[in-house]
N, C-alpha and C positions, 0 to 999 in steps of 0.2 A: 490494425488488424483483420483483413478479410480470411474468411475460410476458402478453401482450397477444391472443396469438393461438391458435388451435386447430392449429395447423400443427407440425409439430413440429420438432425443430432438427435437422438433416441434417450429421452429425462426419464428417469425413473424418480417419481416423489411418495418421500416419507415422511407424512404427517398422522398424528393421533386424531385429527379433526378431520372430520369428513367433509364442512363446505369449506377449509382450506384448499381441502385437495383436491375441491372442484374449482374452486377460484384460480388455484396455480394452473391447475391444467388449462385452462382457458385463458389465459394471460400468456404460457406458454405458444399453445396451439396456436394463438396469434400471428404467432412468428414464422413466415413459411422456411424459414431451417430449422424450424423445431420440432421435433413431434415424441409427444408423451406415449412411452411405450407401456405403462403403468404407474399402478399406485401401491401403496402400502401404509397399514394403521401405525405401525411399530417396524421395530428393527427385526425381528424373528420373523415376520411376514417377507422383509424385505430382501432377507436372506435367501429366503426361498422363491423368491421371482430372482433375484439374482443367478440362483444355481439355475434356472428354466433359459433367461437371455441375462447378458451383460449387459450392459446403459452404457451408455457412454458419457453421462455426468447421472451424477444424482442429487436433489435437495433435499435437504433433512433437515429434520426440528431439532430440540435438545430436548426440550421435556417432553415425556414419551414415558407410555406406561410398559412394562418389563425390562425395558432397558433404555437408558437414556441415549442422547445419540453421540455423546462424546464417548463415551464408553464403545459403542458400535463403530461409530469414526475409527479408533485404536486400533479395534480389529479388525476392522476391514485393511485398514493400511498396513497392518505385520502379515495379513495374509494373502487379500488380492486388493493392491492398489486402486482404486479407480478416482476420478474428478468429483471432488462434491462438492457442494455452494451450502452453506449453513442459512438457513431459512429461519429466522426466529423471531420471537416480538423480546426478548433478550437486547437486542442489538441496540434498540432505543436506551436503552439502561447502562450500556457502557459495559456490559456485563462480562466480570472476567471469566465468567465458562466458556464466550466468545473468544478471548487470548487465546485460552486455551485447546479449543478448537483450531484456531489457525496455527500452533502449534503442535499438534495431532497431526497436522496433516491436512486442514480442509485449503479451498485454493482459494474461496471466497464468501463474505458473510455479509447478508444483507437483511434488511427487516420484514417481517412477516407483514403481508400487505392484510391491512383494513378493511374487516368486512362490512360493507355495506356504502360505502364510499367509494363511490365510481371517481372523484375525480382524483383520488389519492391511487387507488389503481390504473386512472390513464398516465401519474407522473411516473408513478414505479413502472411501469411495464418496461419502460427502456432498457432501464435499471437492471431489473431482473431477468431480461430477455441477453442484454450485453452480459451479464456474469456467467451464465448457462455458456453462451458462444467462449468466452476469455477459458474458461474452465474445460471445453473440448478439443482445446488445442496446446492445452498446458500440461506439464511434464509431471509427472505423479511417480513417486517410488515408495519402498516399502519404508516405514519409520521404525526405529529399535525403542522404545520406553525406555524407560531412566536413566535417560543419558544424564549424565551431572555439567550443568553449566561451571566453566570457570569464575575461579574466586575471584572477584573484585575487591580491589582494598573501599573503605570507606573514604565517603567522599566527607571531608569535614567542616566543619562550619566557614575553618578560618579560613576557608577554598574562594568563599564569598565574599571575606572579609577584609580583602586585602583593598586598598585605594587606586584607581587606576593612576597612573605616571602625568606628573605635570604637562598641560596642553602645549607647550612648546617641544616636548618630546614625543607624543604621540604625531606631531605635523613632521617630524624631522622621519618617520616612516610609515610606511602604507600597510594597512591590518587586511589579510588578505579574507573572505566571506568564502565560504560554501555552501552551495544551493545543490538539493539534493532533490529530485522526483522520481516518483516510483506508483504502479498500481498492482496491477495482480499477481501475485506472489514477492508482492514487494516486503511486507511484514518482516519474510524470513531474511531478503535480503539485504532491508535494513538494518535488521538487527547483526549480523556478520560485518557488515561495513561499520558501521557508528563502534562494534565491540575494537573495531581494528585500530582506531584513533586514540594517540594519549593527552591525557587529561588537561595537555594547554593548546590543544589546536584550536585552531582559528572557529570564530563562531560559525553555526550551520542551521540552514533553514531550509527545513524538510515540507513537500507535499507529499502525502500520500493518501489514493483516493481512497475514503472512511467514511464510513455511515456518522453520521451526526451524534455525539456524546459517546462514542466509540474513542476516538483519539484521546480522553484524559485518560484513560483506563492505560492503554497501549503505551504513550507515553511513562509513563511511570513503572511502566514492568519496563522498559527501555534502561530509563534509570536503575534499575534496579543490576543490570547486567553489565550496565558499561563505567569506563571510567570517566566519561562525561559527562556535565549533570546534562539530564534531555528534560523539558516540560514541554505542553500543552502551550501554543503560542496564545498570547492577549494584546488585544491593539496598544503600542506602543514600548512593548517590549524592547528592551535595548540588543542587537547583537553582540554577544561578549564570548569571549576565548573560555574556550571548554565549557559549552555551552551548545545544547540542543534545541532549537526551536521547532516544535508538529504544528502544521495550519489544521486548527479545528474544523473537523467533521461540516462540510455546507458553508463555510464562508472561506472566501479569498486571501489568499498573505501574499501583501508584495514586502520591496526592500524598497528602504527609502533612508537617505544620507541627509546627515544630522548635521554637518560639519564635518569632520573629519572621522566622524563613527555613525554606526548605521543601526536603524530600527525597525523592526517590523509595523506595519496597515493593516489590520483585520478588519476586512471589510464583506458586507453582504452586495448581492450583484449578480447577474442572468451567465445561467452556463454556459462556459468557453470549452471550445473541442470537448462539449458534450460534459463536462465537468464542472464541480465545483465545491471543495479546490481544485483548481484546475493548475496545473504545470506547465503549461504554456505563460499564465499570469506571472508565477513567480520568477522565473528566466524573464520573460521582457524587461519586469520590473528591477532586477540585476542588471542584465544588459545598459541600462539608464544611469543608476545609481552607483555602479560599483565596476561599471567597465572592465578594466585590465586587471581588475583587484577580486576580481570574483575566479570561480571552479566550480564548471556545471556539471552534473552528475546525472546522467538519464541508464535507470533501471529498469527491471523487468513490467514487464505493463504490454495491455490490450491494446490497439487503435495508435494515435500519433500524437496525444495529447503531449508536450516537451515539444518533441521536435523541431517546430518552425519555433521556438523560443529558447532552445539550443543552438540555432543557427544565430540567434541572433545576438547571442553573449558571445558566438565565436567571433562575429562580424564586430563586434566593440572591443575588443580587445581579451576575453577571459579565454583561459585554459578551459577544454572540452570534454568528457569523456562517454562512454559509454557503454555498459554492459555488454560480454559476450554472448553470443549464441549458447555456447556450452552450457553456461549456465545459468542461465534466463528459462523461469517457469513458464512465460510466454513471449515470447522474441518479436513486440509488435514496435513498442514504440521504440525500442534502441536501434531496429532494425530501421526505420522511416528515418530516424536521425542519421542514421550513416548511410542509407541510402542520397538523401540531400547534402551531404558530405558538410553535417553538423558536426561531425563526432571528432577529436584528433588524437583521439586513442581509446584503443577498442580494450577492453582487458576483464577478463572471469572472475568471479565475486572477490574471489577469494585475498586477490591481488589489488583491488581498488584502492584501499584506505594506504597500503604504502604509494600508488602512485600519486590521490590527492595530498596526502604528508609532502613526498618529493616536489611537486608543482608548490606546497605552500613555503618552501626555503627553511 
């Protein structure tokens, strides 16, 4: 997705480390579309700066003196919502705090740059700048605290102990497989879609653009909210009914056919459509392995990752859907898929699970 204005994106950097503030300022200022309007050492200084001038995007650390970043984020989203990108070393640990930050309203979470590592900064420059650009066009609104999650019936161990049907019965019908891709805003979008799936839904494979070591915690959080089981994908995992496999950060996930069943391959490789994992990689493999037995879903995100893959899925006979602009945090990836004629259905987020299950029969 391209920004359609010549105006630079004004960024406020909030971090208690002076060296990090300098480094982030240099990284962001190297992009001609971004301008660092100021820095702040803690949330109180940030609040005072915002009163003078409202930024387009805020980059926010979590661990800071006087007030932590998540508390500040919640106050900000309740009083004056602004696009926020979490920039913290806790991303590397897959911290639960980052999941809390995304639920509190952060648009994106990225790893804080390692000072003194020039190669690291060069590698992450694109990701940091792209995260800020995505946040600049994201839809944000007031968040209310204390919203209760719906009660989910416990997933009993007996659910996974039921043996598969005899092979000749499996061959008499073809199992569906659901492939979903998402990026900016996708953590919340995936929760909405997956919570809407019944416990016996066809197997699901998901690519969500996320940092390494973060997807495990994300999968555990979703597993506690959804009726389907959710786990981080491991190489060789079978795609089974009632289970969602989420691509691990920094690894591509491909769908493979094994007789009448499907399994996933987790592999390293170059960036595809500027991402690893890439939605295009998953969708292209689904087109080849599952054909008309697959359903492709492309959700909110910046850029075009997944658009070509969704088109290939449709051309192979799969049914393809894209999220409607009305519910997208960033209407980039779905818009590009729609522009290419790759989406046979375009639906708002709250209808997506129902439409997917209709196509599953």
